[in-house]
N, C-alpha and C positions, 0 to 999 in steps of 0.2 A: 434616477431612483433619489431617492430620500435619505438624509444620513443616519435613522435609525434601520432601516432595510442594513445601508451598509455594514453598521456594525455588527449586524448580522451576521451574517455572510463572513464578516472576516474573526469572526468569535469561532465559524466551523470550521474556517479552514486554515486557522494559527492551531488548534487544537490536533485537527485532522493533518497537518505538517509534521507535528513533531510525534503524533502517533505513528505514522506512517512508515518513519526514518529506523522506530524502535521495530517494528512490527517486521521489516524486512529485514534488519539484524536477529531480528529471531527467528524469521523461517529459515535463514542462513546456517546460521548455526547449526538448526536443530537438524537437518538433513547434514553438515558437513560432520562437530564431534562426533556422533553414532559410527561415521563411515572410518573417521580418523581413530578412534578407540583399538573398533575390529579390528583396521588393518596394521597397528601398532603389534597387537598381540601375534600376529599372522607372520609376519616380518620380524617380530623381535626390533625392535624400534621405542624403545618405552620413550624416545622424547616426543614422539608422536602422541602416543598415553598425556601424558604431559601438556601437552598442546589442546589436544581436546577437552582438558577437564580445565583449561583455564578461559577455553570457547563458552565453555556452561558454567563454567560460577558468573563470567559476564552475563551468560544469558538471566543467569537466576535471581542477580542483582541487579538486573535492568526490566525484566519481565512484569514487574510491578507498577514503573513510572511506563512504560508502554500500555498497558491496561489504565491506567488513572487517567490518561488524556484522551485516550477510545471513550472511558465512560465521560470524562468533559467532552466529546462531540457529540454523545447520546442526546447526553441532557441540553444542549445547546437545541440540537435538532427538533428534539421534543416538544423542547419549552417555546421556540419560535416559532413550527413551522407544524403545529398540533394536527392541521385538516390533511395537510398530503401527509404527516407519516400516520392515519388513517388508514388512508387507498392503498399508501403503501405495502401496506402490513397485509392487507387481503391481494394485491398481486405478485407480493413474494416473500408470500408464508414459506414455502417449501424450501427458497433462496436459504434464507435466514436459519431456517430451522436445521441445516447440513452446517451450515455454520456452528449456530450456537452447538450442537451435539458433537460436531469437532475440535471444538473449546475446551468440552467439558475432558472430552478424552484425551485434549493434550498436558492440561492442565496435571492432570490423575500421571500421566505418563514421565511429562517433567519433573513430578517430586520423585516419583519412584527413583526415575534414572540417577536425579541428582543425589540424593539422600542412602539410594544404592549402591553408591562409587564404590568401589574394595568393603562391599558388606556384601551383596549379592553374587547368587554363580556364576557366571560368564556367560553362559546361555540363557538363563531366566534376563542378565544388564541386559546383553544386545537385544530382546526380545522386545525390550521397554525401549532402549532407543531407537529397534522400526517401527515400533507406535508413535513413538516423539515426531521420528521423521515423518511417517505419513500423514499424522491430523495436522504439522505442519503446513505441506501441501494441499491438504483436503481444507483446510478454511481457508485458505484465500480464495479456491474454487468457487466455497457458496458464496460469500460476499460480492467475488468480481462476476456472479451469474445476476448480480440483482445491480451491477454499473452497466453489465449488458442489456438488462433489462430497461434499464432507464436509456440508453442508444434507442433499442428500438422492441418493442414487448412482443414476445414470442410466447405462444401455449398459454397466453389469459384470451377468454370470451368475455368483451364489456356488452354490455344492452341498456341500454335507456342509462347511459353512464354509470353503470353498476356491473360488479367485477359476479359473473354469472359460472361462470366456469374457470379450470385450471387444469392443464396439463400438465401431472407435476413432470412427466421427464423433460418435455420440450423446453415446457418454463426453466428448468434447472440445467439444461444441457442443449437443449435449442439454437441459442440463438445464434447465430453467424458474426456478431462479435465476440464474441467468450472465447474459443481457442486463442485467437493470437493474443487477447487481450488476458485471458491467464498463462499464456506459455511465459510472453515479457514480460512478466510479475512476477514469475516463480527465476525466471532467470535475472530481471534485474536484483530479487533481494539473494541471490549465488552470488551475482558480479561485487554488490555493492560488502556483502562479506569476506570476499575474498581478498580485495584490496586494501580493505578497512587491516584486516589481521595483518596483512604482508606489511603497511606501513606501521602498526604499532609492533611485527616485530621484531621490523628493520632495527627501530628508532628502537627498541630497547636491545641490541645488539644479538637478535637469533637469526641472524643470515641466513643461514638454511631454513629454518624453519621459511622466513620470509622465500626464498628463493619457488621453496614446494610450491604457494600461491599462484606463482604469477602466469602462468601459463594457463589452469583454469580460470582464472580471472578474465584472462585474453579471450577465451573459447566462450564464454558467459557473454561476454559485454557482443562478440558475436553475433551472440545468439536474439542479445535483445535487439541490435540491429536489425538483424531478421526477421521475429516475430512484429518490431513496430512498424516497418512499413509494410506485413504482411496485417497488422491492425486497421494502419491508414486506408490500406487498402480495402479491406471490409465496413468500412466509413462511408463509401462513397455513393450508396444508398441515405444515408442520414444527413440530406445535402446540409441542411442547415450547420450541424456539426462539422461537415467533410468544409466546409469554405471557410467558415472562420480560422480552421487550423489552416489549412494550404492555398487559399482564396489570395492571402496576402502575397504568396509566391506562383503565383499565375496557373495554379493545379488546379482551382476546382472556382466556383460562382464568386460571385461579388460578397463578401463578407458583413455580416453585422458587427460584428467584435473583434476585428482583425488581430489573431492572436499568433500567427506566425516567426512574429518576435522569439517568439518562448519557443516555437518548435529552434529554430534558429540557436536559442541558448543552448538547447538542449543537445543539439549536435554538437555545438562546439564543446561543451561540458563533458560528451561521449568523446572525439575527438583528443581532450584533454587528457583525459583515460588510458586512453590506447595507446598514444602516443609517453607518457608515461611510464608504463609498465612497459613499452617494447626499450624504452631505453633501457632500463632498470635489470632486463633479461640482457640487453648485449654485456652492458657493462657491470652486474652484476647488482645484490641488495644493497649491498653497503657502498659502493659508490652512487647509488639510485636509491639513497634513503627520500632525500628531499625532495626526490620527484615522486617517489611512492606515497609521501605526506600531500602531495597537490593531488595526486589521485585520489586519498581518499577524501582531501577536499571535495573535491567537483563530484564525487559520488556520493557525496550527503548532499548535496545542492541538489544533485540532478533525480534520483526518486522524488522529496516533493513538488520540483519544478515538473516533471511530468504527473501528477495526481493533479494538480492546479493547471494543466492543459488540459489536459481529458476532462475536467469539470469545468469551467470557467468555458471552454468552446461551447456548451451547451445553454451558458446562461443568457437569458434569466430563466429558462427553462429549466422542468425536474428533466421532462423524455422529451430527447435531441429530437424525437423524430417526428415533426408537424403535418404532416401528411396526415400520420395518423392517428393522431391527435382532433386535429379538423375532423374528421368521420367520427369518433365518438364525438364530439361536440355537437355535431351534423344533427343527432342523432331526441336530444336536449331542447326540452325550450330556453327561448332566449334567456330568461331570468337564470334558468339553471349552468346553462351554458357558460354565461359569465360568470357563475360564482365557482364552475369546477375549474376553469380557464385560469381561475386565482389564483388555486389552490395547488394547481401544478406550476406555478413560478413564483421566482424567492421574492415577490412584489408585495404575498400575503402569506404577511405575518400575523402578529399572535398579539395583541391589542396592548398587551402589558409591555411588546418588545418597546414599544413608542415610550420609551421613561427614559430618561436618563438617572433616574436613580439607579435600572434597574440592571444599567451598562455601568455603572463607576460602582455596582456593587461585585458587579461581574470584576472588573479592571482590579481591584483589591484582594479578590477571592484566587483570582489568577495572579497576581503577582505573587500571593503567601506561597501560593502553589509550585511556582518556578521556583521561589528560594529553597522550599523545601527539596525537591526536585536536585537542584543542584549541588545541596547541604550533602542527600544520600550520595547522589554521582560521584561525589568529593571522596568522601568516607567508605564508597564499597570498592572505588572501582581507582579510584587517581591516589589517593593515602596509601593505599594498598599496593604488594611487590605483585602484580602480575605478567 
């Protein structure tokens, strides 16, 4: 692979890695904060309501950052791979429609819930909290259904290289790799959020709040492991991807790109989190505060590592099911088949991408973006008492 193609892939991975961490924290906060706030009122524990507001304030401050890096990823994808994006729009239109509709609902509910805190009546405010949580859970359903379609297409009829019919329900919900991928994603979001919140509360001396998060974090991490195993099992019919993930461990065929080391790293990071949390449960969050910081650090690395494993295990192909792609290509004349095959790989980049000027400009712009993001994070999160 040439240097320009590698740079294109790097920009995609870099922006998506930052975006996915912030998005995972946002999903977790959107589910946990409304539950904490409602429970604090029923249980007569105002400190839980204060914690819910702290979480929400964090999300409100970082929402824009997640959006900025998500936008950067989208711009890179559109700019570098226009041929594939055009095809993807036809194959996954309804999947994207679900995600976009939920993003709009989420933005509305977050705005009302945050600015309505202490201003709206409890029933109305809790209703918007429920919408906040629901939309946060449905956004990844839309996007994960796209990722599942990139494993193997379901509900899409392709004739002579063109999408001629899409079964909406099957395309969005019928992919066999979607249920474990979606459950694993949501569980990972909740695990990351509870682990990070426990570490932050312990660091700030709020030990009882930290203690509250520990057992749920352990439960979510257990669910991540179970759903992850299920997802791996669901990929067994997608041989190219399965072999790249498990082949190096002797569990599949010969890998074309051996990523078993990344899977092993993920497992080690998961063990580090579970061990640190178990230690904090046994010794208490005050004595286990350093262990919780280790767990939080491991959690922050685990999320992008998992995304990179899922994405690069089908490298350099956008659609991992090679047998399905070969069936489609067999319908076409050789010249058209060759053009479509290249459009479905990371090797087919926009001609403008083969210019150092573009990548130098991208580097400068991204550096400015990172500096602005760091300053924003410092002024809104670190320099304030949270």
